[in-house]
N, CA, C and O atoms as a Tripos MOL2 file, in Angstrom:
@<TRIPOS>MOLECULE
protein
  304   303    76     0     0
PROTEIN
NO_CHARGES

@<TRIPOS>ATOM
      1 N           1.1810   -6.9320   18.0550 N.3       1 MET1
      2 CA          0.9500   -6.9210   16.1290 C.3       1 MET1
      3 C           2.3400   -7.4600   15.4840 C.2       1 MET1
      4 O           3.3840   -6.8650   15.7550 O.2       1 MET1
      5 N           2.3410   -8.0910   15.0070 N.am      2 PRO2
      6 CA          3.4860   -8.1530   14.7860 C.3       2 PRO2
      7 C           4.0260   -7.1280   13.5500 C.2       2 PRO2
      8 O           3.3620   -6.8710   12.5460 O.2       2 PRO2
      9 N           5.4150   -6.5850   13.8510 N.am      3 SER3
     10 CA          6.4810   -5.8780   13.3820 C.3       3 SER3
     11 C           6.8910   -5.8990   11.8770 C.2       3 SER3
     12 O           7.3410   -6.8150   11.1900 O.2       3 SER3
     13 N           6.7040   -5.0810   11.6910 N.am      4 GLY4
     14 CA          6.7000   -4.5040    9.6730 C.3       4 GLY4
     15 C           5.7230   -3.7260    8.4900 C.2       4 GLY4
     16 O           4.5470   -3.4870    8.2160 O.2       4 GLY4
     17 N           6.9780   -3.5420    8.0550 N.am      5 GLU5
     18 CA          6.3690   -2.0370    6.9810 C.3       5 GLU5
     19 C           5.0900   -2.7360    6.8470 C.2       5 GLU5
     20 O           4.1580   -1.9730    7.1040 O.2       5 GLU5
     21 N           4.6930   -4.0000    6.5140 N.am      6 THR6
     22 CA          2.6230   -4.2650    6.6360 C.3       6 THR6
     23 C           2.4800   -5.2160    7.0230 C.2       6 THR6
     24 O           3.1840   -6.1740    7.3410 O.2       6 THR6
     25 N           1.6840   -5.0170    7.0130 N.am      7 VAL7
     26 CA          0.5720   -5.9640    8.0210 C.3       7 VAL7
     27 C          -0.4380   -6.3690    7.2450 C.2       7 VAL7
     28 O          -0.8250   -5.4820    6.4830 O.2       7 VAL7
     29 N          -1.0060   -7.3850    7.1610 N.am      8 VAL8
     30 CA         -1.5090   -8.9790    6.0970 C.3       8 VAL8
     31 C          -2.8890   -9.3650    7.5420 C.2       8 VAL8
     32 O          -2.5110   -9.4810    8.7080 O.2       8 VAL8
     33 N          -3.8560   -9.4560    7.2960 N.am      9 GLN9
     34 CA         -4.5490   -9.8440    8.5630 C.3       9 GLN9
     35 C          -6.2970  -10.2390    7.8000 C.2       9 GLN9
     36 O          -7.0780   -9.4840    7.2200 O.2       9 GLN9
     37 N          -6.4050  -11.6670    8.1130 N.am     10 CYS10
     38 CA         -7.4750  -12.2150    7.7590 C.3      10 CYS10
     39 C          -8.2670  -13.2690    8.0670 C.2      10 CYS10
     40 O          -7.6800  -14.1820    8.6470 O.2      10 CYS10
     41 N          -9.7340  -13.4640    7.7970 N.am     11 SER11
     42 CA        -10.7510  -13.1760    8.4110 C.3      11 SER11
     43 C         -10.7600  -15.1600    9.1200 C.2      11 SER11
     44 O         -11.5750  -15.7940    9.7910 O.2      11 SER11
     45 N          -8.8150  -15.6530    8.2330 N.am     12 CYS12
     46 CA         -8.9250  -16.7390    8.9410 C.3      12 CYS12
     47 C          -8.7370  -16.6530   10.2430 C.2      12 CYS12
     48 O          -9.3540  -17.3290   11.0660 O.2      12 CYS12
     49 N          -7.7370  -15.6830   10.5450 N.am     13 GLY13
     50 CA         -6.6200  -15.6340   11.8670 C.3      13 GLY13
     51 C          -4.9730  -15.6010   11.8920 C.2      13 GLY13
     52 O          -4.0490  -15.7020   12.6990 O.2      13 GLY13
     53 N          -5.2240  -15.3790   10.3750 N.am     14 PHE14
     54 CA         -3.6610  -15.1440    9.3540 C.3      14 PHE14
     55 C          -2.9700  -13.7350    9.4300 C.2      14 PHE14
     56 O          -2.9900  -13.0250    8.4240 O.2      14 PHE14
     57 N          -2.4170  -13.3430   10.4720 N.am     15 GLU15
     58 CA         -2.0620  -12.3890   10.5740 C.3      15 GLU15
     59 C          -0.5430  -12.6540   10.2010 C.2      15 GLU15
     60 O          -0.1880  -13.8310   10.2620 O.2      15 GLU15
     61 N           0.3420  -11.7670    9.8450 N.am     16 ALA16
     62 CA          1.6390  -11.2440   10.1350 C.3      16 ALA16
     63 C           1.9370  -10.2110    8.9550 C.2      16 ALA16
     64 O           1.2360   -9.9120    7.9890 O.2      16 ALA16
     65 N           3.5130   -9.6510    9.4360 N.am     17 ALA17
     66 CA          3.8000   -8.0140    8.2650 C.3      17 ALA17
     67 C           5.3070   -8.8340    7.3640 C.2      17 ALA17
     68 O           6.0510   -9.8020    7.2080 O.2      17 ALA17
     69 N           4.8760   -7.3750    6.9910 N.am     18 PHE18
     70 CA          5.9590   -7.6000    5.5510 C.3      18 PHE18
     71 C           7.3150   -6.7260    5.6830 C.2      18 PHE18
     72 O           7.0460   -5.5740    6.0220 O.2      18 PHE18
     73 N           8.9320   -7.0000    5.4780 N.am     19 ASP19
     74 CA          9.2590   -5.7570    5.4600 C.3      19 ASP19
     75 C           9.2050   -4.9390    3.9840 C.2      19 ASP19
     76 O           9.5260   -3.7940    3.6670 O.2      19 ASP19
     77 N           8.4340   -6.5070    2.9520 N.am     20 ARG20
     78 CA          8.4020   -6.5200    1.2590 C.3      20 ARG20
     79 C           7.3140   -6.0840    0.9460 C.2      20 ARG20
     80 O           6.6230   -7.0360    1.3090 O.2      20 ARG20
     81 N           6.2400   -4.9660    0.3220 N.am     21 LEU21
     82 CA          5.3620   -4.4200   -0.2230 C.3      21 LEU21
     83 C           5.1780   -5.8730   -1.0000 C.2      21 LEU21
     84 O           4.2380   -6.4480   -0.4510 O.2      21 LEU21
     85 N           5.5760   -6.4640   -1.7840 N.am     22 ARG22
     86 CA          5.3790   -7.3570   -2.8890 C.3      22 ARG22
     87 C           5.1570   -8.9330   -2.4450 C.2      22 ARG22
     88 O           4.5840   -9.7780   -3.1330 O.2      22 ARG22
     89 N           5.7440   -9.1370   -1.1310 N.am     23 ASP23
     90 CA          4.9060  -10.6930   -0.2470 C.3      23 ASP23
     91 C           3.7540  -10.1790    0.1920 C.2      23 ASP23
     92 O           2.6550  -10.4730   -0.2780 O.2      23 ASP23
     93 N           4.0080   -9.1620    1.3740 N.am     24 ALA24
     94 CA          2.3480   -8.8280    0.6520 C.3      24 ALA24
     95 C           1.2440   -8.6150    0.6960 C.2      24 ALA24
     96 O           0.4220   -8.5080    1.6060 O.2      24 ALA24
     97 N           1.2100   -8.5240   -0.7830 N.am     25 ARG25
     98 CA          0.4530   -7.9600   -1.6110 C.3      25 ARG25
     99 C           0.2790   -9.4270   -1.8880 C.2      25 ARG25
    100 O          -0.9020   -9.7460   -1.7550 O.2      25 ARG25
    101 N           1.0740  -10.4400   -2.2350 N.am     26 GLU26
    102 CA          1.3030  -12.2260   -2.4710 C.3      26 GLU26
    103 C           0.1260  -12.5480   -1.1740 C.2      26 GLU26
    104 O          -1.0990  -12.6670   -1.1990 O.2      26 GLU26
    105 N           1.1990  -12.6240    0.0010 N.am     27 ALA27
    106 CA          0.0290  -13.1640    0.8340 C.3      27 ALA27
    107 C          -1.5810  -12.6320    0.9400 C.2      27 ALA27
    108 O          -2.4950  -13.2960    1.4300 O.2      27 ALA27
    109 N          -1.6850  -11.4850    0.4510 N.am     28 LEU28
    110 CA         -3.4540  -11.2000    1.0450 C.3      28 LEU28
    111 C          -3.9190  -11.4210   -0.8600 C.2      28 LEU28
    112 O          -5.1480  -11.3870   -0.9260 O.2      28 LEU28
    113 N          -3.3660  -11.5960   -2.1130 N.am     29 ALA29
    114 CA         -4.2710  -12.0310   -3.1430 C.3      29 ALA29
    115 C          -4.3090  -14.0560   -2.7660 C.2      29 ALA29
    116 O          -5.1090  -14.9140   -3.1390 O.2      29 ALA29
    117 N          -3.3930  -14.1220   -2.1300 N.am     30 ALA30
    118 CA         -3.3180  -15.5870   -1.7860 C.3      30 ALA30
    119 C          -4.9150  -15.7240   -0.9870 C.2      30 ALA30
    120 O          -5.8130  -16.4850   -1.3480 O.2      30 ALA30
    121 N          -4.9570  -14.9240   -0.0150 N.am     31 HIS31
    122 CA         -5.9870  -16.0480    1.1940 C.3      31 HIS31
    123 C          -7.5790  -14.8590    0.1410 C.2      31 HIS31
    124 O          -8.6720  -15.1990    0.5940 O.2      31 HIS31
    125 N          -7.6710  -14.1140   -0.6070 N.am     32 GLU32
    126 CA         -8.3140  -13.4260   -1.3170 C.3      32 GLU32
    127 C          -8.6480  -14.1220   -2.0830 C.2      32 GLU32
    128 O          -9.8750  -14.1880   -2.1600 O.2      32 GLU32
    129 N          -7.8440  -15.0400   -3.0880 N.am     33 GLU33
    130 CA         -8.0890  -15.7720   -3.7920 C.3      33 GLU33
    131 C          -8.4900  -17.3870   -3.7420 C.2      33 GLU33
    132 O          -8.4770  -18.1830   -4.6810 O.2      33 GLU33
    133 N          -8.9380  -17.6790   -2.0110 N.am     34 ALA34
    134 CA         -9.3170  -18.0770   -0.8200 C.3      34 ALA34
    135 C         -10.8390  -18.1570   -0.6730 C.2      34 ALA34
    136 O         -11.6090  -19.0840   -0.4240 O.2      34 ALA34
    137 N         -11.0310  -16.5250   -0.9780 N.am     35 GLY35
    138 CA        -12.6210  -16.5580   -0.1770 C.3      35 GLY35
    139 C         -12.5650  -15.8960    0.7750 C.2      35 GLY35
    140 O         -13.6890  -15.5710    1.1580 O.2      35 GLY35
    141 N         -11.4290  -15.3590    1.6250 N.am     36 HIS36
    142 CA        -11.3960  -15.1980    2.7900 C.3      36 HIS36
    143 C         -11.3080  -13.3880    2.7150 C.2      36 HIS36
    144 O         -11.0540  -12.5120    1.8880 O.2      36 HIS36
    145 N         -11.6440  -13.5020    3.9490 N.am     37 ASP37
    146 CA        -11.7910  -11.6180    3.8410 C.3      37 ASP37
    147 C         -10.5440  -11.0770    4.4020 C.2      37 ASP37
    148 O         -10.2690  -10.9930    5.5990 O.2      37 ASP37
    149 N          -9.7810  -10.7010    3.3480 N.am     38 ALA38
    150 CA         -8.5850  -10.2760    4.0950 C.3      38 ALA38
    151 C          -8.4520   -8.9750    3.8130 C.2      38 ALA38
    152 O          -9.3650   -8.4750    3.1570 O.2      38 ALA38
    153 N          -7.5400   -8.2790    4.1400 N.am     39 ASP39
    154 CA         -7.5510   -6.7420    4.6730 C.3      39 ASP39
    155 C          -5.5060   -6.7750    4.9560 C.2      39 ASP39
    156 O          -4.8010   -7.7020    5.3530 O.2      39 ASP39
    157 N          -5.1900   -5.5790    4.6070 N.am     40 TRP40
    158 CA         -3.4530   -4.9650    4.9440 C.3      40 TRP40
    159 C          -3.5470   -3.7230    5.5700 C.2      40 TRP40
    160 O          -4.3080   -2.8230    5.2140 O.2      40 TRP40
    161 N          -2.8550   -3.6850    6.3990 N.am     41 ASP41
    162 CA         -2.2850   -2.2540    6.3700 C.3      41 ASP41
    163 C          -1.1020   -1.7570    5.9810 C.2      41 ASP41
    164 O          -0.1570   -2.4630    6.3330 O.2      41 ASP41
    165 N          -0.7320   -0.4990    5.1950 N.am     42 ILE42
    166 CA          0.5640   -0.0980    4.9730 C.3      42 ILE42
    167 C           1.1830    0.7160    6.4610 C.2      42 ILE42
    168 O           0.3450    1.3940    7.0550 O.2      42 ILE42
    169 N           2.0350    0.6830    6.8190 N.am     43 GLN43
    170 CA          2.1910    0.5620    7.7990 C.3      43 GLN43
    171 C           3.1150    2.2780    7.5630 C.2      43 GLN43
    172 O           2.7920    3.3030    8.1630 O.2      43 GLN43
    173 N           4.1800    2.1780    6.6270 N.am     44 GLN44
    174 CA          4.6590    2.8890    6.0890 C.3      44 GLN44
    175 C           5.4760    2.5870    4.6990 C.2      44 GLN44
    176 O           5.3550    1.4470    4.2510 O.2      44 GLN44
    177 N           6.1330    3.3280    4.1250 N.am     45 VAL45
    178 CA          7.2640    3.0980    2.3600 C.3      45 VAL45
    179 C           7.7770    3.9100    2.4570 C.2      45 VAL45
    180 O           7.4230    4.9950    2.9190 O.2      45 VAL45
    181 N           9.2660    3.4180    1.8220 N.am     46 ALA46
    182 CA         10.0810    4.3020    1.3680 C.3      46 ALA46
    183 C          10.0520    5.7490    1.0370 C.2      46 ALA46
    184 O           9.6350    6.1530   -0.0490 O.2      46 ALA46
    185 N          10.6330    6.7700    2.2630 N.am     47 GLY47
    186 CA         10.7670    8.4590    0.9800 C.3      47 GLY47
    187 C          10.3160    8.4270    0.1110 C.2      47 GLY47
    188 O           9.1500    8.8210    0.0830 O.2      47 GLY47
    189 N          10.7290    8.1090   -0.7070 N.am     48 GLY48
    190 CA         10.5880    8.3330   -2.2550 C.3      48 GLY48
    191 C           9.3280    7.7960   -2.6760 C.2      48 GLY48
    192 O           8.5360    8.3740   -3.4210 O.2      48 GLY48
    193 N           9.1200    6.2070   -1.9590 N.am     49 VAL49
    194 CA          7.6700    6.0730   -2.9380 C.3      49 VAL49
    195 C           6.5940    7.2290   -2.2070 C.2      49 VAL49
    196 O           6.0980    8.0270   -3.0030 O.2      49 VAL49
    197 N           6.3210    7.3300   -1.1890 N.am     50 GLU50
    198 CA          5.8400    8.6030   -0.7410 C.3      50 GLU50
    199 C           5.6050   10.0310   -1.5930 C.2      50 GLU50
    200 O           4.6060   10.5230   -2.1180 O.2      50 GLU50
    201 N           7.1320   10.4980   -1.4690 N.am     51 GLN51
    202 CA          7.3970   11.1580   -2.9650 C.3      51 GLN51
    203 C           6.9170   11.6720   -4.1180 C.2      51 GLN51
    204 O           6.7920   12.8050   -4.5820 O.2      51 GLN51
    205 N           6.5930   10.1730   -4.5960 N.am     52 ALA52
    206 CA          6.5560    9.6770   -6.0890 C.3      52 ALA52
    207 C           5.1010   10.1100   -6.2830 C.2      52 ALA52
    208 O           4.6660   10.9670   -7.0520 O.2      52 ALA52
    209 N           4.3890    9.2660   -5.3460 N.am     53 GLY53
    210 CA          2.8290    8.8530   -4.6920 C.3      53 GLY53
    211 C           2.5880   10.5920   -5.0550 C.2      53 GLY53
    212 O           2.1410   11.0420   -6.1100 O.2      53 GLY53
    213 N           2.9950   11.3140   -3.9390 N.am     54 GLU54
    214 CA          2.5510   12.6170   -3.9640 C.3      54 GLU54
    215 C           3.3630   13.7490   -4.8570 C.2      54 GLU54
    216 O           3.1540   14.9370   -4.6110 O.2      54 GLU54
    217 N           4.2620   13.3780   -5.8630 N.am     55 GLU55
    218 CA          3.4780   14.8760   -7.2660 C.3      55 GLU55
    219 C           3.3760   14.0960   -8.1240 C.2      55 GLU55
    220 O           3.8890   14.3090   -9.2220 O.2      55 GLU55
    221 N           2.4200   12.5550   -7.7480 N.am     56 ALA56
    222 CA          1.3750   12.0840   -8.6840 C.3      56 ALA56
    223 C           0.3190   12.5410   -9.0200 C.2      56 ALA56
    224 O          -0.0340   12.8370  -10.1610 O.2      56 ALA56
    225 N          -0.2410   12.6270   -8.0750 N.am     57 GLY57
    226 CA         -1.4930   13.1790   -7.4300 C.3      57 GLY57
    227 C          -2.4030   12.0060   -6.9470 C.2      57 GLY57
    228 O          -3.6150   12.0890   -7.1480 O.2      57 GLY57
    229 N          -1.8590   10.8910   -6.3050 N.am     58 VAL58
    230 CA         -2.6460   10.1250   -6.3460 C.3      58 VAL58
    231 C          -3.2610   10.1890   -5.2350 C.2      58 VAL58
    232 O          -4.4130    9.7550   -5.2270 O.2      58 VAL58
    233 N          -2.7420   10.6910   -4.0900 N.am     59 CYS59
    234 CA         -3.8660   10.6500   -2.7000 C.3      59 CYS59
    235 C          -4.7990   11.9480   -2.8580 C.2      59 CYS59
    236 O          -5.6160   12.1320   -1.9560 O.2      59 CYS59
    237 N          -4.7540   12.8590   -3.9150 N.am     60 GLY60
    238 CA         -6.2750   13.3670   -4.3930 C.3      60 GLY60
    239 C          -6.6060   14.9720   -3.9250 C.2      60 GLY60
    240 O          -7.5220   15.6610   -4.3730 O.2      60 GLY60
    241 N          -5.7190   15.3280   -3.0130 N.am     61 ARG61
    242 CA         -5.6700   16.7610   -2.5230 C.3      61 ARG61
    243 C          -4.5940   17.5440   -3.3640 C.2      61 ARG61
    244 O          -3.4950   17.0490   -3.6140 O.2      61 ARG61
    245 N          -4.8990   18.5380   -3.6970 N.am     62 PRO62
    246 CA         -4.2190   19.9230   -4.4440 C.3      62 PRO62
    247 C          -2.7640   19.5640   -3.1490 C.2      62 PRO62
    248 O          -1.8900   18.7310   -2.9070 O.2      62 PRO62
    249 N          -3.0860   20.3050   -2.8620 N.am     63 GLU63
    250 CA         -1.7080   21.0550   -1.8030 C.3      63 GLU63
    251 C          -0.6270   20.2650   -2.4460 C.2      63 GLU63
    252 O           0.1100   20.7310   -3.3140 O.2      63 GLU63
    253 N          -0.5410   18.6980   -1.8560 N.am     64 CYS64
    254 CA          0.5190   17.5500   -2.1200 C.3      64 CYS64
    255 C           0.1810   17.2510   -3.4420 C.2      64 CYS64
    256 O           0.1230   16.0500   -3.7040 O.2      64 CYS64
    257 N          -0.0650   18.0730   -4.3730 N.am     65 THR65
    258 CA          0.2420   17.1820   -5.8500 C.3      65 THR65
    259 C           0.7230   18.8080   -6.4120 C.2      65 THR65
    260 O           0.4970   20.0080   -6.2560 O.2      65 THR65
    261 N           1.7550   17.5790   -7.3540 N.am     66 ASN66
    262 CA          3.0230   19.1270   -7.5880 C.3      66 ASN66
    263 C           2.7600   18.7240  -10.1770 C.2      66 ASN66
    264 O           3.1330   17.7590  -10.8440 O.2      66 ASN66
    265 N           2.3330   19.4690  -10.4260 N.am     67 GLU67
    266 CA          1.4180   19.4650  -11.6700 C.3      67 GLU67
    267 C           2.9860   19.5410  -12.7710 C.2      67 GLU67
    268 O           3.0850   18.9860  -13.8650 O.2      67 GLU67
    269 N           4.0870   20.3990  -12.0750 N.am     68 GLY68
    270 CA          4.8510   20.1380  -12.9080 C.3      68 GLY68
    271 C           6.0100   19.1470  -13.2860 C.2      68 GLY68
    272 O           6.7430   19.2740  -14.2670 O.2      68 GLY68
    273 N           6.0740   17.8410  -12.0750 N.am     69 SER69
    274 CA          6.5980   16.6750  -12.0590 C.3      69 SER69
    275 C           6.7050   15.9770  -13.3190 C.2      69 SER69
    276 O           5.5120   15.7130  -13.1720 O.2      69 SER69
    277 N           6.9150   15.5800  -14.1110 N.am     70 PRO70
    278 CA          6.7160   14.4800  -14.8020 C.3      70 PRO70
    279 C           6.4120   13.2220  -14.1160 C.2      70 PRO70
    280 O           6.5770   12.1750  -14.7420 O.2      70 PRO70
    281 N           5.9860   13.1930  -12.9020 N.am     71 LEU71
    282 CA          5.1440   11.7500  -11.9710 C.3      71 LEU71
    283 C           3.2540   12.1600  -12.3860 C.2      71 LEU71
    284 O           2.4460   11.2320  -12.4190 O.2      71 LEU71
    285 N           2.8290   13.5470  -12.6500 N.am     72 TYR72
    286 CA          1.7930   13.9460  -12.4450 C.3      72 TYR72
    287 C           0.8700   12.4190  -13.4050 C.2      72 TYR72
    288 O           1.0930   11.9600  -14.5250 O.2      72 TYR72
    289 N          -0.1100   12.0380  -12.3990 N.am     73 ARG73
    290 CA         -1.3630   12.5740  -13.6390 C.3      73 ARG73
    291 C          -2.3920   13.3760  -13.4140 C.2      73 ARG73
    292 O          -2.8330   13.6130  -12.2900 O.2      73 ARG73
    293 N          -2.6220   13.6180  -13.9650 N.am     74 ASP74
    294 CA         -4.0630   14.6970  -14.2450 C.3      74 ASP74
    295 C          -5.5210   13.6430  -14.1680 C.2      74 ASP74
    296 O          -6.5640   14.1870  -13.8040 O.2      74 ASP74
    297 N          -5.5540   11.7440  -14.6130 N.am     75 ASP75
    298 CA         -6.3350   10.8940  -14.3560 C.3      75 ASP75
    299 C          -6.7290   10.3020  -13.6540 C.2      75 ASP75
    300 O          -7.5350    9.3760  -13.7490 O.2      75 ASP75
    301 N          -6.1920   10.7630  -12.7550 N.am     76 VAL76
    302 CA         -6.5130   10.3540  -10.4900 C.3      76 VAL76
    303 C          -7.4680   10.1130  -10.5090 C.2      76 VAL76
    304 O          -8.0510    9.8130   -9.4670 O.2      76 VAL76
@<TRIPOS>BOND
     1     1     2 1
     2     2     3 1
     3     3     4 2
     4     3     5 am
     5     5     6 1
     6     6     7 1
     7     7     8 2
     8     7     9 am
     9     9    10 1
    10    10    11 1
    11    11    12 2
    12    11    13 am
    13    13    14 1
    14    14    15 1
    15    15    16 2
    16    15    17 am
    17    17    18 1
    18    18    19 1
    19    19    20 2
    20    19    21 am
    21    21    22 1
    22    22    23 1
    23    23    24 2
    24    23    25 am
    25    25    26 1
    26    26    27 1
    27    27    28 2
    28    27    29 am
    29    29    30 1
    30    30    31 1
    31    31    32 2
    32    31    33 am
    33    33    34 1
    34    34    35 1
    35    35    36 2
    36    35    37 am
    37    37    38 1
    38    38    39 1
    39    39    40 2
    40    39    41 am
    41    41    42 1
    42    42    43 1
    43    43    44 2
    44    43    45 am
    45    45    46 1
    46    46    47 1
    47    47    48 2
    48    47    49 am
    49    49    50 1
    50    50    51 1
    51    51    52 2
    52    51    53 am
    53    53    54 1
    54    54    55 1
    55    55    56 2
    56    55    57 am
    57    57    58 1
    58    58    59 1
    59    59    60 2
    60    59    61 am
    61    61    62 1
    62    62    63 1
    63    63    64 2
    64    63    65 am
    65    65    66 1
    66    66    67 1
    67    67    68 2
    68    67    69 am
    69    69    70 1
    70    70    71 1
    71    71    72 2
    72    71    73 am
    73    73    74 1
    74    74    75 1
    75    75    76 2
    76    75    77 am
    77    77    78 1
    78    78    79 1
    79    79    80 2
    80    79    81 am
    81    81    82 1
    82    82    83 1
    83    83    84 2
    84    83    85 am
    85    85    86 1
    86    86    87 1
    87    87    88 2
    88    87    89 am
    89    89    90 1
    90    90    91 1
    91    91    92 2
    92    91    93 am
    93    93    94 1
    94    94    95 1
    95    95    96 2
    96    95    97 am
    97    97    98 1
    98    98    99 1
    99    99   100 2
   100    99   101 am
   101   101   102 1
   102   102   103 1
   103   103   104 2
   104   103   105 am
   105   105   106 1
   106   106   107 1
   107   107   108 2
   108   107   109 am
   109   109   110 1
   110   110   111 1
   111   111   112 2
   112   111   113 am
   113   113   114 1
   114   114   115 1
   115   115   116 2
   116   115   117 am
   117   117   118 1
   118   118   119 1
   119   119   120 2
   120   119   121 am
   121   121   122 1
   122   122   123 1
   123   123   124 2
   124   123   125 am
   125   125   126 1
   126   126   127 1
   127   127   128 2
   128   127   129 am
   129   129   130 1
   130   130   131 1
   131   131   132 2
   132   131   133 am
   133   133   134 1
   134   134   135 1
   135   135   136 2
   136   135   137 am
   137   137   138 1
   138   138   139 1
   139   139   140 2
   140   139   141 am
   141   141   142 1
   142   142   143 1
   143   143   144 2
   144   143   145 am
   145   145   146 1
   146   146   147 1
   147   147   148 2
   148   147   149 am
   149   149   150 1
   150   150   151 1
   151   151   152 2
   152   151   153 am
   153   153   154 1
   154   154   155 1
   155   155   156 2
   156   155   157 am
   157   157   158 1
   158   158   159 1
   159   159   160 2
   160   159   161 am
   161   161   162 1
   162   162   163 1
   163   163   164 2
   164   163   165 am
   165   165   166 1
   166   166   167 1
   167   167   168 2
   168   167   169 am
   169   169   170 1
   170   170   171 1
   171   171   172 2
   172   171   173 am
   173   173   174 1
   174   174   175 1
   175   175   176 2
   176   175   177 am
   177   177   178 1
   178   178   179 1
   179   179   180 2
   180   179   181 am
   181   181   182 1
   182   182   183 1
   183   183   184 2
   184   183   185 am
   185   185   186 1
   186   186   187 1
   187   187   188 2
   188   187   189 am
   189   189   190 1
   190   190   191 1
   191   191   192 2
   192   191   193 am
   193   193   194 1
   194   194   195 1
   195   195   196 2
   196   195   197 am
   197   197   198 1
   198   198   199 1
   199   199   200 2
   200   199   201 am
   201   201   202 1
   202   202   203 1
   203   203   204 2
   204   203   205 am
   205   205   206 1
   206   206   207 1
   207   207   208 2
   208   207   209 am
   209   209   210 1
   210   210   211 1
   211   211   212 2
   212   211   213 am
   213   213   214 1
   214   214   215 1
   215   215   216 2
   216   215   217 am
   217   217   218 1
   218   218   219 1
   219   219   220 2
   220   219   221 am
   221   221   222 1
   222   222   223 1
   223   223   224 2
   224   223   225 am
   225   225   226 1
   226   226   227 1
   227   227   228 2
   228   227   229 am
   229   229   230 1
   230   230   231 1
   231   231   232 2
   232   231   233 am
   233   233   234 1
   234   234   235 1
   235   235   236 2
   236   235   237 am
   237   237   238 1
   238   238   239 1
   239   239   240 2
   240   239   241 am
   241   241   242 1
   242   242   243 1
   243   243   244 2
   244   243   245 am
   245   245   246 1
   246   246   247 1
   247   247   248 2
   248   247   249 am
   249   249   250 1
   250   250   251 1
   251   251   252 2
   252   251   253 am
   253   253   254 1
   254   254   255 1
   255   255   256 2
   256   255   257 am
   257   257   258 1
   258   258   259 1
   259   259   260 2
   260   259   261 am
   261   261   262 1
   262   262   263 1
   263   263   264 2
   264   263   265 am
   265   265   266 1
   266   266   267 1
   267   267   268 2
   268   267   269 am
   269   269   270 1
   270   270   271 1
   271   271   272 2
   272   271   273 am
   273   273   274 1
   274   274   275 1
   275   275   276 2
   276   275   277 am
   277   277   278 1
   278   278   279 1
   279   279   280 2
   280   279   281 am
   281   281   282 1
   282   282   283 1
   283   283   284 2
   284   283   285 am
   285   285   286 1
   286   286   287 1
   287   287   288 2
   288   287   289 am
   289   289   290 1
   290   290   291 1
   291   291   292 2
   292   291   293 am
   293   293   294 1
   294   294   295 1
   295   295   296 2
   296   295   297 am
   297   297   298 1
   298   298   299 1
   299   299   300 2
   300   299   301 am
   301   301   302 1
   302   302   303 1
   303   303   304 2
@<TRIPOS>SUBSTRUCTURE
     1 MET1         2 RESIDUE 1 A MET
     2 PRO2         6 RESIDUE 1 A PRO
     3 SER3        10 RESIDUE 1 A SER
     4 GLY4        14 RESIDUE 1 A GLY
     5 GLU5        18 RESIDUE 1 A GLU
     6 THR6        22 RESIDUE 1 A THR
     7 VAL7        26 RESIDUE 1 A VAL
     8 VAL8        30 RESIDUE 1 A VAL
     9 GLN9        34 RESIDUE 1 A GLN
    10 CYS10       38 RESIDUE 1 A CYS
    11 SER11       42 RESIDUE 1 A SER
    12 CYS12       46 RESIDUE 1 A CYS
    13 GLY13       50 RESIDUE 1 A GLY
    14 PHE14       54 RESIDUE 1 A PHE
    15 GLU15       58 RESIDUE 1 A GLU
    16 ALA16       62 RESIDUE 1 A ALA
    17 ALA17       66 RESIDUE 1 A ALA
    18 PHE18       70 RESIDUE 1 A PHE
    19 ASP19       74 RESIDUE 1 A ASP
    20 ARG20       78 RESIDUE 1 A ARG
    21 LEU21       82 RESIDUE 1 A LEU
    22 ARG22       86 RESIDUE 1 A ARG
    23 ASP23       90 RESIDUE 1 A ASP
    24 ALA24       94 RESIDUE 1 A ALA
    25 ARG25       98 RESIDUE 1 A ARG
    26 GLU26      102 RESIDUE 1 A GLU
    27 ALA27      106 RESIDUE 1 A ALA
    28 LEU28      110 RESIDUE 1 A LEU
    29 ALA29      114 RESIDUE 1 A ALA
    30 ALA30      118 RESIDUE 1 A ALA
    31 HIS31      122 RESIDUE 1 A HIS
    32 GLU32      126 RESIDUE 1 A GLU
    33 GLU33      130 RESIDUE 1 A GLU
    34 ALA34      134 RESIDUE 1 A ALA
    35 GLY35      138 RESIDUE 1 A GLY
    36 HIS36      142 RESIDUE 1 A HIS
    37 ASP37      146 RESIDUE 1 A ASP
    38 ALA38      150 RESIDUE 1 A ALA
    39 ASP39      154 RESIDUE 1 A ASP
    40 TRP40      158 RESIDUE 1 A TRP
    41 ASP41      162 RESIDUE 1 A ASP
    42 ILE42      166 RESIDUE 1 A ILE
    43 GLN43      170 RESIDUE 1 A GLN
    44 GLN44      174 RESIDUE 1 A GLN
    45 VAL45      178 RESIDUE 1 A VAL
    46 ALA46      182 RESIDUE 1 A ALA
    47 GLY47      186 RESIDUE 1 A GLY
    48 GLY48      190 RESIDUE 1 A GLY
    49 VAL49      194 RESIDUE 1 A VAL
    50 GLU50      198 RESIDUE 1 A GLU
    51 GLN51      202 RESIDUE 1 A GLN
    52 ALA52      206 RESIDUE 1 A ALA
    53 GLY53      210 RESIDUE 1 A GLY
    54 GLU54      214 RESIDUE 1 A GLU
    55 GLU55      218 RESIDUE 1 A GLU
    56 ALA56      222 RESIDUE 1 A ALA
    57 GLY57      226 RESIDUE 1 A GLY
    58 VAL58      230 RESIDUE 1 A VAL
    59 CYS59      234 RESIDUE 1 A CYS
    60 GLY60      238 RESIDUE 1 A GLY
    61 ARG61      242 RESIDUE 1 A ARG
    62 PRO62      246 RESIDUE 1 A PRO
    63 GLU63      250 RESIDUE 1 A GLU
    64 CYS64      254 RESIDUE 1 A CYS
    65 THR65      258 RESIDUE 1 A THR
    66 ASN66      262 RESIDUE 1 A ASN
    67 GLU67      266 RESIDUE 1 A GLU
    68 GLY68      270 RESIDUE 1 A GLY
    69 SER69      274 RESIDUE 1 A SER
    70 PRO70      278 RESIDUE 1 A PRO
    71 LEU71      282 RESIDUE 1 A LEU
    72 TYR72      286 RESIDUE 1 A TYR
    73 ARG73      290 RESIDUE 1 A ARG
    74 ASP74      294 RESIDUE 1 A ASP
    75 ASP75      298 RESIDUE 1 A ASP
    76 VAL76      302 RESIDUE 1 A VAL
């Protein structure tokens, strides 16, 4: 498997690893727009991104949500 934080794989045989989420998202979108069955695996995100996601409650688990955080969203 390629090394990088995010791996994009496609039914056309394309497989690449990206260190920037934006680049991976663009590759994924290009293959999906072409009608391919593409998917990605985000293997690692920066610690601050992970913490912000937890505080915002994006995982949906109450035990990792901080309702007192300004990032908290109760509409997720």
